[in-house]
C-alpha positions, 0 to 999 in steps of 0.5 A: 179305047180298045178293047181290051181296054175294058176288060178286068184282069182275071186272078190266074191260079195255076193249072192253065197252059199259056198262050202260044202261036195264033192266039199270041199274034192274035192279041197281040194285034190289039196292043200297039207296040207291045213286041211277044218275046219267045212265046213268053212275055210281052215288052215295051219301051217308052220314052219320055223327055226327062226323069220325071215324066218317066216317074209320073208315068211309071205312078200311073203304071203302077195305079193301074197294077194295084187296081187289076192286081196285076204287076208288070216288070219294070225298069226306069231312068230317065227318059226312058221306061220298059214294061215288062209282063207276064203271069208269074204263076204260070210263066209265059202271057195269058189274055190278062196280061194283054189287058194291062198292056191295053190298059198301059197305052192308055195312059195319056203320056 
C-alpha cells in the first residue's frame, strides 16, 4: 500500500487554495494511472470484462468514498468505469483527492 493510501481524507472547509504546479506533479507520481486534468481534477478509466465486474468495482469505490467522506464522480457502463476526483468546495485539487485515488487503486480488480 502506498503512503497516500494509508492516510485519511480531510474534509475541506474551503478557504484554502487548490494545489498547482510541482505539488500536483509530485502527488500524481504517487497514484499510478491517474491523470491530472487542467490542474483541476484527477481522471482514470478502469476496464472490466463485463457489466457485473464494473458494478462490483463501483460499489467498492462507493464504500471507500463513504468511509472517507469524499465522493468522486463515477460514470460506468458495460466493461468500463471512469472516475473523476476533485474537491468541490475549492473547485480544484487537494491532497485528499490523491489519497482517495490511492485508496481506489488498492481495490482488487
